[in-house]
Backbone bond lengths (Angstrom), bond angles and torsions (degrees), N, CA, C in turn:
res aa  C-N    CA-C-N  psi(-1)  N-CA   C-N-CA  omega(-1)  CA-C   N-CA-C  phi
1 M - - - 1.497 - - 1.576 103.46 -
2 R 1.384 112.00 125.69 1.488 117.09 178.31 1.601 103.30 -128.66
3 F 1.255 115.40 148.12 1.354 127.74 175.20 1.541 108.43 -142.02
4 M 1.358 119.54 108.88 1.427 126.65 -179.57 1.549 109.09 54.49
5 G 1.423 115.90 36.79 1.423 119.24 -179.61 1.509 115.48 78.92
6 L 1.266 113.95 5.11 1.629 115.51 177.10 1.503 106.35 -96.55
7 G 1.331 110.95 145.54 1.481 120.52 177.48 1.623 106.31 -82.84
8 K 1.365 106.04 175.31 1.449 114.18 -178.61 1.612 114.27 -64.43
9 W 1.325 114.14 -33.36 1.459 119.69 178.50 1.373 112.53 -71.02
10 E 1.253 117.55 -35.48 1.512 118.66 179.02 1.511 112.57 -73.81
11 I 1.409 116.12 -38.20 1.316 119.04 172.14 1.550 113.59 -60.66
12 A 1.301 117.47 -46.87 1.488 122.54 174.21 1.453 113.41 -56.80
13 S 1.362 119.28 -37.25 1.506 116.22 177.64 1.507 112.40 -74.63
14 I 1.395 116.48 -34.08 1.495 116.30 176.13 1.586 111.27 -62.24
15 L 1.351 115.70 -44.82 1.528 121.57 179.95 1.554 108.38 -67.55
16 A 1.384 125.17 -31.97 1.365 122.90 175.38 1.494 110.57 -68.31
17 M 1.331 117.68 -41.09 1.479 125.77 176.11 1.585 106.36 -56.78
18 A 1.297 116.33 -51.07 1.453 121.15 -177.20 1.551 111.19 -62.51
19 A 1.316 118.48 -36.45 1.442 122.63 177.46 1.530 111.07 -63.88
20 V 1.343 113.95 -48.45 1.503 120.83 177.81 1.530 110.36 -63.82
21 A 1.286 116.95 -31.21 1.544 114.22 176.49 1.529 110.60 -71.75
22 G 1.339 113.16 -36.59 1.459 119.67 -178.67 1.568 109.15 -63.51
23 I 1.293 119.33 -44.36 1.405 127.99 179.70 1.532 110.34 -62.88
24 F 1.346 112.78 -46.30 1.520 117.12 175.58 1.495 112.86 -60.38
25 A 1.371 116.93 -41.22 1.433 120.27 -177.63 1.481 109.23 -70.39
26 Y 1.396 117.21 -30.33 1.528 115.43 178.17 1.369 109.32 -75.94
27 S 1.427 123.66 -30.96 1.377 123.07 -177.86 1.467 119.17 -74.33
28 R 1.401 114.80 -20.32 1.431 124.32 176.31 1.529 112.96 -110.04
29 A 1.320 115.57 11.05 1.497 117.07 179.34 1.538 108.56 -77.08
30 G 1.340 111.82 152.97 1.449 121.47 -178.06 1.505 110.50 101.85
31 M 1.339 118.47 -7.15 1.483 120.73 177.32 1.633 111.38 -82.10
32 G 1.315 115.59 -13.93 1.458 120.24 -179.94 1.523 110.49 -123.24
33 G 1.332 109.40 -171.09 1.497 117.62 177.51 1.465 115.27 -86.00
34 I 1.368 114.37 -15.02 1.540 119.71 -175.30 1.609 107.64 -73.99
35 S 1.313 113.93 140.85 1.431 116.19 174.50 1.459 118.16 -64.93
36 L 1.315 116.76 160.09 1.487 120.11 -174.56 1.553 110.03 -58.87
37 L 1.305 117.37 -48.37 1.498 118.59 -171.52 1.490 109.29 -67.72
38 V 1.330 116.48 -40.97 1.529 120.82 178.45 1.551 109.77 -62.48
39 N 1.331 117.89 -42.43 1.502 122.83 178.84 1.467 108.45 -60.40
40 V 1.268 118.95 -47.69 1.538 121.21 -175.67 1.389 110.46 -68.41
41 L 1.321 116.44 -50.68 1.561 121.30 179.18 1.543 111.47 -51.76
42 L 1.280 114.87 -47.27 1.473 125.18 -172.92 1.533 103.56 -64.82
43 Q 1.298 122.11 -46.81 1.551 121.75 175.13 1.471 114.31 -57.94
44 V 1.362 117.97 -47.78 1.380 123.73 179.51 1.558 112.17 -56.95
45 V 1.421 111.01 -48.53 1.526 114.66 -179.36 1.526 113.04 -63.88
46 I 1.234 115.07 -36.85 1.554 123.87 179.82 1.533 103.53 -59.34
47 V 1.311 114.63 -59.62 1.492 117.00 -179.55 1.529 118.17 -54.99
48 L 1.338 111.67 -42.95 1.515 117.15 176.67 1.472 110.39 -55.50
49 V 1.366 116.89 -51.93 1.497 128.75 -175.67 1.542 104.33 -56.63
50 V 1.296 116.74 -58.37 1.463 124.96 -176.89 1.551 115.14 -57.63
51 G 1.330 108.67 -43.36 1.450 114.55 178.52 1.508 115.07 -67.87
52 I 1.325 116.30 -47.11 1.520 120.27 173.80 1.503 107.54 -59.21
53 G 1.274 121.06 -45.62 1.364 122.42 -177.95 1.560 117.57 -62.92
54 F 1.443 113.20 -36.53 1.390 120.95 171.13 1.453 113.11 -62.17
55 F 1.305 121.22 -46.63 1.486 118.82 -177.57 1.532 110.05 -75.05
56 L 1.361 119.96 -22.85 1.447 119.06 177.76 1.429 105.58 -77.74
57 L 1.307 126.74 -32.93 1.519 127.76 -179.40 1.546 103.38 -70.90
58 L 1.361 122.57 -41.13 1.485 122.62 175.56 1.484 106.66 -54.14
59 H 1.395 118.85 -47.98 1.389 121.75 -176.73 1.508 112.35 -60.81
60 H 1.245 117.21 -44.80 1.457 127.19 177.84 1.586 113.79 -54.55
61 L 1.442 106.88 -38.02 1.474 114.80 -176.48 1.528 111.17 -84.04
62 G 1.301 116.38 -6.74 1.489 120.65 -179.31 1.514 115.05 105.52
63 F 1.357 119.30 -8.41 1.459 117.66 176.31 1.588 105.69 -87.05
64 Y 1.246 120.24 102.46 1.462 122.72 -164.63 1.598 112.04 -81.45
65 P 1.296 112.41 118.09 1.545 112.61 170.68 1.538 108.20 -58.28
66 G 1.244 116.33 156.10 1.509 124.36 -177.42 1.488 106.35 94.01
67 I 1.253 123.98 6.86 1.522 121.88 177.01 1.568 104.57 -66.14
68 A 1.233 118.31 -35.08 1.565 117.00 -176.83 1.500 107.68 -63.84
69 D 1.338 115.23 -45.60 1.512 118.68 -178.76 1.505 107.92 -62.15
70 D 1.280 119.88 -43.56 1.492 120.91 176.43 1.539 116.38 -58.51
71 Y 1.280 113.25 -35.17 1.455 125.90 -172.13 1.593 103.28 -74.22
72 F 1.290 118.04 -50.90 1.455 123.40 -176.35 1.625 109.67 -68.27
73 A 1.413 115.89 -31.24 1.421 121.07 175.32 1.537 111.08 -67.66
74 R 1.321 116.23 -39.19 1.422 123.56 179.89 1.512 109.59 -67.48
75 R 1.289 113.70 -44.97 1.557 122.24 179.13 1.596 104.76 -57.18
76 K 1.247 116.75 -52.11 1.540 117.77 177.28 1.500 114.21 -52.95
77 E 1.323 112.90 -48.10 1.574 114.37 178.35 1.471 111.27 -61.11
78 D 1.319 118.83 -37.27 1.444 121.69 -179.03 1.416 110.69 -64.46
79 K 1.286 116.34 -36.75 1.576 115.86 -176.74 1.558 112.00 -77.91
80 K 1.341 114.84 -24.28 1.396 118.29 168.75 1.579 117.41 -63.21
81 K 1.287 113.93 -29.14 1.553 122.54 -176.97 1.524 109.06 -76.85
């Protein structure tokens, strides 16, 4: 599974970061005038954009996302031998 060149482990880590940001935003909501839902959604969107941008930047610099997928595929092949 690939999305914009990202492997499934990179996508999972981005979604996990977004979930943590949403929980953090929910826990500190009520401090400002922004409603709870808008605050949580804004935090999640920011983390998704930054996370995808971070991995695409790594890809552009030559550190290829998908390394985790390749590693697990190689381990699976090694176990078969």
